[in-house]
C-alpha positions as CSV (number, residue, x, y, z in Angstrom):
1,M,0.0,0.1,0.0
2,A,1.3,3.4,-0.9
3,K,2.1,5.8,1.9
4,Q,-0.3,8.6,2.5
5,F,0.7,11.8,1.0
6,Y,0.3,14.9,3.3
7,Y,-0.8,18.1,1.5
8,G,0.3,21.4,2.9
9,G,1.4,24.9,2.0
10,Q,1.4,28.3,3.2
11,A,-0.5,31.6,3.1
12,V,0.5,34.3,0.6
13,I,-0.9,37.7,-0.2
14,E,-4.6,37.4,-0.7
15,G,-4.1,33.6,-1.3
16,V,-2.8,30.2,-0.4
17,M,-0.2,28.0,-1.9
18,I,-0.6,24.2,-1.8
19,R,2.3,21.7,-2.4
20,G,1.0,18.6,-4.1
21,K,2.9,15.5,-5.2
22,K,3.7,16.8,-8.8
23,A,3.0,20.5,-8.5
24,V,2.6,23.5,-6.4
25,V,-0.6,25.5,-6.8
26,T,-1.2,29.1,-5.7
27,A,-4.6,30.5,-5.7
28,V,-5.0,34.2,-5.2
29,R,-8.1,36.5,-4.9
30,R,-8.0,39.3,-7.6
31,P,-9.0,42.8,-6.7
32,G,-12.0,42.2,-9.1
33,G,-13.2,39.3,-7.0
34,D,-12.3,36.3,-9.1
35,I,-9.6,33.7,-8.3
36,A,-6.4,33.4,-10.2
37,V,-4.8,30.0,-10.0
38,D,-1.1,29.4,-10.9
39,T,0.3,25.8,-11.4
40,K,4.0,25.0,-11.5
41,P,5.4,21.6,-11.8
42,L,7.8,20.5,-9.0
43,S,11.5,20.1,-9.7
44,P,12.8,16.6,-9.5
45,I,15.0,17.6,-6.4
46,Y,11.6,18.2,-4.5
47,T,10.2,14.8,-5.6
48,G,13.2,12.4,-5.6
49,W,14.7,10.2,-3.1
50,M,16.4,12.9,-1.1
51,R,12.9,14.2,0.1
52,R,12.1,10.8,1.4
53,A,15.6,10.1,3.2
54,P,15.3,10.7,7.0
55,L,17.2,13.9,8.2
56,L,18.2,14.7,4.7
57,R,14.6,15.3,3.7
58,G,14.4,18.0,6.5
59,V,17.0,20.1,4.7
60,I,15.5,19.6,1.4
61,I,12.1,20.5,2.6
62,L,13.5,23.6,4.4
63,I,15.0,24.8,1.1
64,E,12.0,23.8,-0.8
65,A,9.6,25.8,1.6
66,M,11.9,28.9,1.2
67,V,12.1,28.7,-2.6
68,L,8.6,27.8,-3.5
69,G,7.2,30.1,-0.7
70,I,9.1,33.2,-2.0
71,R,8.0,32.3,-5.6
72,S,4.4,32.0,-4.5
73,L,4.6,35.3,-2.6
74,M,6.0,37.1,-5.6
75,Y,3.2,35.9,-7.7
76,S,0.5,36.7,-5.2
77,A,1.9,40.2,-4.9
78,N,1.7,40.6,-8.7
79,V,-1.9,39.4,-8.9
80,A,-3.0,41.3,-5.9
81,L,-1.7,44.5,-7.5
82,E,-3.2,43.5,-11.0
83,E,0.2,43.4,-12.6
84,E,0.0,41.3,-15.7
85,K,3.7,40.3,-16.1
86,E,5.2,38.4,-13.2
87,K,8.6,40.1,-12.1
88,F,9.9,37.1,-10.3
89,S,13.4,36.0,-11.1
90,G,15.8,33.5,-9.6
91,R,18.1,36.2,-8.7
92,T,15.4,38.1,-6.9
93,A,14.4,34.9,-5.0
94,W,17.9,33.9,-3.9
95,L,18.5,37.6,-2.7
96,T,15.3,37.6,-0.7
97,I,15.9,34.2,0.7
98,S,19.5,35.1,1.7
99,A,18.4,38.2,3.4
100,S,15.7,36.4,5.2
101,V,17.9,33.7,6.5
102,A,20.6,36.1,7.6
103,F,17.8,38.0,9.5
104,A,16.5,35.0,11.2
105,V,20.0,33.7,12.2
106,V,20.9,37.0,13.8
107,L,17.6,37.6,15.5
108,F,16.9,34.1,16.7
109,F,20.3,32.5,17.3
110,L,23.1,35.1,17.7
111,I,21.3,37.9,19.6
112,P,20.0,35.4,22.3
113,L,23.6,34.2,22.6
114,F,25.0,37.7,23.0
115,I,22.5,38.6,25.7
116,T,23.2,35.4,27.6
117,R,26.9,36.0,27.4
118,L,26.2,39.3,29.2
119,I,25.2,37.5,32.3
120,D,27.5,34.5,31.9
121,P,29.6,35.4,35.0
122,Y,26.4,34.8,37.1
123,I,25.4,31.6,35.5
124,S,26.7,28.5,37.5
125,S,26.6,25.8,34.8
126,S,26.7,25.2,31.1
127,I,23.2,23.5,31.2
128,I,21.6,26.6,32.9
129,F,23.5,28.9,30.3
130,H,21.8,27.1,27.4
131,I,18.5,27.0,29.1
132,I,18.5,30.6,29.6
133,E,19.7,31.2,26.0
134,G,16.9,29.0,24.8
135,G,14.4,30.8,26.9
136,I,15.5,34.1,25.5
137,R,15.3,32.7,22.0
138,L,11.9,31.5,22.5
139,A,10.8,34.8,24.1
140,I,12.2,36.8,21.0
141,F,10.3,34.3,18.7
142,I,6.9,34.8,20.4
143,A,7.6,38.6,20.7
144,Y,8.3,38.8,16.9
145,L,5.1,36.8,16.2
146,V,3.1,39.1,18.3
147,I,4.5,42.3,17.0
148,I,4.1,41.4,13.2
149,G,0.6,40.0,14.0
150,Q,-0.4,43.7,14.7
151,I,0.5,44.7,11.0
152,P,-2.8,44.7,9.2
153,D,-1.4,43.1,6.0
154,I,0.3,40.3,8.0
155,K,-2.9,39.9,10.0
156,R,-4.7,39.3,6.7
157,V,-2.2,36.7,5.6
158,F,-2.7,35.0,9.0
159,T,-6.4,34.5,8.1
160,Y,-5.4,33.0,5.0
161,H,-3.0,30.7,6.9
162,G,-6.2,29.7,8.9
163,A,-8.0,29.0,5.7
164,E,-5.1,26.8,4.5
165,H,-5.2,24.8,7.7
166,K,-9.0,24.4,7.7
167,A,-9.0,23.1,4.0
168,V,-6.1,20.6,4.8
169,N,-7.8,19.5,8.1
170,A,-11.1,19.0,6.2
171,F,-9.5,17.1,3.4
172,E,-7.6,14.8,5.8
173,S,-10.9,14.1,7.5
174,G,-12.5,13.1,4.2
175,V,-15.3,15.6,4.3
176,P,-16.6,17.3,1.0
177,M,-14.5,20.1,-0.3
178,E,-17.2,22.8,0.3
179,V,-17.0,25.9,2.3
180,S,-19.9,24.8,4.7
181,A,-18.1,21.6,5.5
182,V,-14.6,22.9,5.8
183,N,-15.6,25.9,8.0
184,A,-16.4,23.4,10.7
185,H,-12.6,22.5,11.1
186,G,-9.9,24.1,13.3
187,T,-7.2,26.4,12.3
188,A,-4.4,24.4,14.1
189,H,-2.5,21.6,12.4
190,V,0.3,19.4,13.6
191,R,2.4,20.0,10.5
192,C,2.3,23.7,10.7
193,G,5.6,25.6,10.1
194,T,4.9,27.4,13.4
195,S,5.1,24.1,15.2
196,F,8.1,23.1,13.3
197,L,9.8,26.4,14.3
198,F,9.0,25.7,18.0
199,A,10.5,22.2,17.6
200,V,13.7,23.9,16.2
201,L,14.0,26.3,19.1
202,I,13.5,23.4,21.6
203,I,15.9,21.1,19.9
204,A,18.4,23.9,19.6
205,I,18.7,23.9,23.5
206,I,19.6,20.3,23.6
207,V,22.1,20.5,20.7
208,F,23.9,23.6,21.9
209,A,24.1,22.1,25.4
210,F,26.2,19.4,24.2
211,I,28.6,21.9,22.7
212,G,28.8,23.6,26.1
213,R,30.3,27.0,27.0
214,Q,33.2,27.5,24.6
215,A,35.0,30.5,23.1
216,L,32.5,33.1,21.8
217,W,33.7,32.6,18.1
218,L,33.1,28.8,18.4
219,M,29.6,29.3,19.9
220,V,28.7,31.8,17.1
221,L,30.1,29.4,14.5
222,S,28.1,26.6,15.9
223,R,24.8,28.7,15.9
224,I,25.2,29.1,12.1
225,L,26.6,25.8,11.0
226,L,24.3,23.6,13.0
227,I,21.1,25.3,11.9
228,P,20.5,22.7,9.0
229,V,21.0,19.7,11.5
230,I,18.7,21.2,13.9
231,A,16.1,21.9,11.3
232,A,16.4,18.3,9.9
233,M,15.9,17.0,13.5
234,G,12.8,19.4,13.9
235,Y,11.3,18.1,10.8
236,E,11.6,14.5,11.9
237,V,9.8,15.3,15.2
238,V,7.0,17.1,13.2
239,H,6.8,14.2,10.8
240,F,6.7,11.7,13.5
241,S,4.1,13.7,15.5
242,A,1.8,13.8,12.4
243,G,1.8,10.1,12.2
244,H,1.1,9.4,15.9
245,S,-0.9,12.5,16.9
246,R,-3.5,10.3,18.6
247,N,-0.8,9.0,21.2
248,L,-1.1,10.7,24.6
249,L,2.5,11.4,25.0
250,V,2.8,12.7,21.5
251,K,-0.2,15.0,22.1
252,A,1.5,16.5,25.2
253,I,4.6,17.1,23.2
254,I,2.9,18.9,20.2
255,M,0.6,20.8,22.3
256,P,2.6,23.9,22.8
257,G,3.3,24.2,19.2
258,L,-0.5,23.9,18.6
259,W,-1.0,26.7,21.1
260,L,1.6,28.9,19.5
261,Q,-0.4,28.7,16.1
262,A,-3.0,30.9,17.8
263,L,-0.5,33.7,17.0
264,T,-0.2,32.9,13.2
265,T,-3.6,31.6,12.3
266,K,-6.8,33.5,12.5
267,Q,-10.5,32.6,11.6
268,P,-11.0,33.1,7.7
269,D,-14.2,34.1,6.2
270,D,-16.0,32.2,3.4
271,S,-14.3,34.1,0.5
272,Q,-10.8,33.1,2.0
273,L,-11.9,29.5,2.3
274,E,-12.9,29.4,-1.3
275,V,-9.3,30.5,-2.3
276,A,-7.8,27.8,-0.1
277,L,-10.0,25.2,-1.5
278,A,-9.3,26.3,-5.2
279,A,-5.7,25.7,-4.6
280,L,-6.2,22.4,-2.7
281,K,-8.7,20.9,-5.2
282,Q,-6.3,22.0,-8.2
283,A,-3.2,20.1,-6.5
284,V,-5.4,17.0,-5.6
285,D,-6.7,16.9,-9.3
286,I,-3.5,17.1,-10.7
287,D,-2.1,14.1,-8.5
288,R,-5.2,12.0,-9.3
289,A,-4.9,12.5,-12.9
290,E,-1.2,11.4,-12.7
291,E,-2.3,8.3,-10.8
292,K,-5.0,7.1,-13.2
293,P,-3.9,4.0,-15.2
294,Q,-2.8,4.8,-18.8
295,P,-4.8,2.9,-21.5
296,E,-3.0,-0.1,-23.1
297,A,-1.2,0.3,-26.3
298,E,-3.1,-0.6,-29.6
299,S,-2.7,-4.0,-30.6
300,G,-0.2,-4.4,-33.4
301,A,2.4,-2.2,-32.0
302,V,5.9,-3.5,-32.1
303,S,8.3,-3.3,-29.2
304,S,12.0,-4.0,-29.2
């Protein structure tokens, strides 16, 4: 029996992106009211063996999320502004991704380290040092979500994030892909990127604790070089949790991540659910069309 494929995606400007088996689909509400749907086939690197290999897949999926996410954001911005020609380019994407990664590393990994170093003389052990550093990192992360959540445009994106979760939750529950049925489902989802980032922040405490209190340059280097390793471990935790979410112990472990999603998902209206469903339906239809058995070759054909 083939393994179940988990659909997922992200919110974009006035829309939702859904990643299927074969394609990534972005649906965006135009200013005129209709829905624009963009479909792009997935590169082999996002569908090959590396995406299925434990630990390695976490790194591939992280890169995939950044590249596909930036591309979908660019597309949604163009549609929302009614620009006919998409101005996305590979150079633009990589510059944006590089700046975003650098910002995240400085804000969530280096600043907590430097703050903790200021009180280092008063910290009795290496374990306490890293617990304090991790607590500061988590506090900065939560504060960041709260602050950006007050920006009207970001708040609007968060409602589309809620629409994406509702659509995926409904699909996985097997209910009809209709607004009335989908609306009954919740906005939290175990595979959400917010839960993934929370897992990364917790795992980082454990990983950095093994390094101990070293020279500052070595600790800075570890905070940069070990991010892919920590991200890979974080993905495995989320992946395992998705398949064992009914286990009581797993439920207890994933609950903080689900609570944190209250900051990044908001209740969508019916028009936003329609956009999320348009993206999800298209992605599912493409995959199902690919899975249909091909008709046999006509008799008389010669094969060598």
